[in-house]
C-alpha positions as CSV (number, residue, x, y, z in Angstrom):
1,M,31.8,31.9,-6.5
2,T,30.5,29.4,-9.5
3,L,32.7,26.9,-7.8
4,I,30.3,27.3,-4.4
5,A,27.7,27.2,-6.5
6,S,28.3,23.7,-8.3
7,L,29.0,21.9,-4.7
8,L,26.2,23.7,-3.2
9,F,24.1,22.3,-6.2
10,A,26.0,19.0,-6.4
11,I,25.2,18.3,-2.6
12,A,21.4,19.3,-2.7
13,L,21.1,17.0,-5.8
14,I,22.8,14.1,-3.8
15,A,20.6,14.7,-0.7
16,S,17.5,14.6,-2.7
17,V,18.8,11.6,-4.7
18,A,19.2,9.9,-0.7
19,V,15.8,11.4,0.2
20,I,13.6,9.5,-2.4
21,A,15.6,6.5,-2.3
22,L,15.4,6.8,1.7
23,T,11.2,6.9,1.1
24,F,10.5,4.1,-2.0
25,S,12.7,1.4,1.1
26,N,10.6,2.5,3.8
27,A,7.5,2.0,2.0
28,M,8.6,-1.1,-0.4
29,P,6.9,-3.4,1.6
30,R,3.1,-1.9,1.5
31,I,3.9,-1.3,-2.3
32,I,4.9,-4.8,-2.4
33,E,1.8,-6.0,-0.4
34,V,-1.1,-3.8,-2.7
35,I,0.7,-5.4,-5.6
36,D,0.2,-8.5,-4.4
37,M,-3.4,-7.9,-3.5
38,E,-4.4,-6.1,-6.9
39,F,-2.8,-9.6,-8.8
40,S,-3.7,-12.2,-6.9
41,P,-5.5,-14.5,-8.3
42,A,-8.3,-15.2,-6.4
43,V,-10.2,-12.6,-3.7
44,V,-11.0,-13.7,0.0
45,V,-14.5,-12.6,0.6
46,E,-15.0,-13.8,3.9
47,R,-12.9,-14.5,6.6
48,R,-12.9,-15.9,9.8
49,I,-11.1,-15.3,13.2
50,T,-11.0,-17.7,16.0
51,F,-9.8,-16.7,19.8
52,G,-9.4,-19.5,21.4
53,E,-10.9,-20.1,24.9
54,V,-11.5,-16.9,26.3
55,K,-14.4,-18.4,28.8
56,G,-16.0,-21.5,28.9
57,R,-15.0,-24.1,26.9
58,K,-16.3,-23.9,23.5
59,P,-14.0,-21.7,21.1
60,Q,-15.6,-17.9,20.6
61,T,-15.4,-16.9,16.7
62,A,-16.0,-13.7,15.3
63,E,-17.0,-12.9,11.7
64,V,-14.9,-10.0,10.2
65,I,-16.4,-8.3,7.3
66,A,-14.0,-7.2,4.6
67,F,-14.4,-3.9,2.9
68,P,-16.6,-4.3,-0.5
69,I,-13.3,-4.2,-3.5
70,K,-13.8,-1.5,-5.8
71,A,-15.4,-2.5,-8.9
72,A,-14.0,-2.4,-12.2
73,I,-15.8,0.9,-14.5
74,Q,-16.2,0.3,-17.8
75,P,-14.7,3.4,-19.2
76,D,-17.4,5.7,-21.2
77,F,-15.9,8.1,-22.9
78,R,-18.0,11.2,-22.9
79,I,-17.6,15.1,-24.3
80,A,-18.0,17.4,-21.6
81,A,-20.8,20.2,-22.7
């Protein structure tokens, strides 16, 4: 009985480690993107997308408004009453 319980525990432990490793490997591109965005030297404030010739001879452009970036909040040490 102890042998069966030990084997079941070992199988469950290996399966949980495999699921955690698989989750991290699937999320790694997004994690790298967020880290690169947080530690980039300069923040791009304005972006412009050119669609090329859609109708007519002039290329049409559209402005993309980026969401504002979180401002760095200075920590205040306050004691709640």
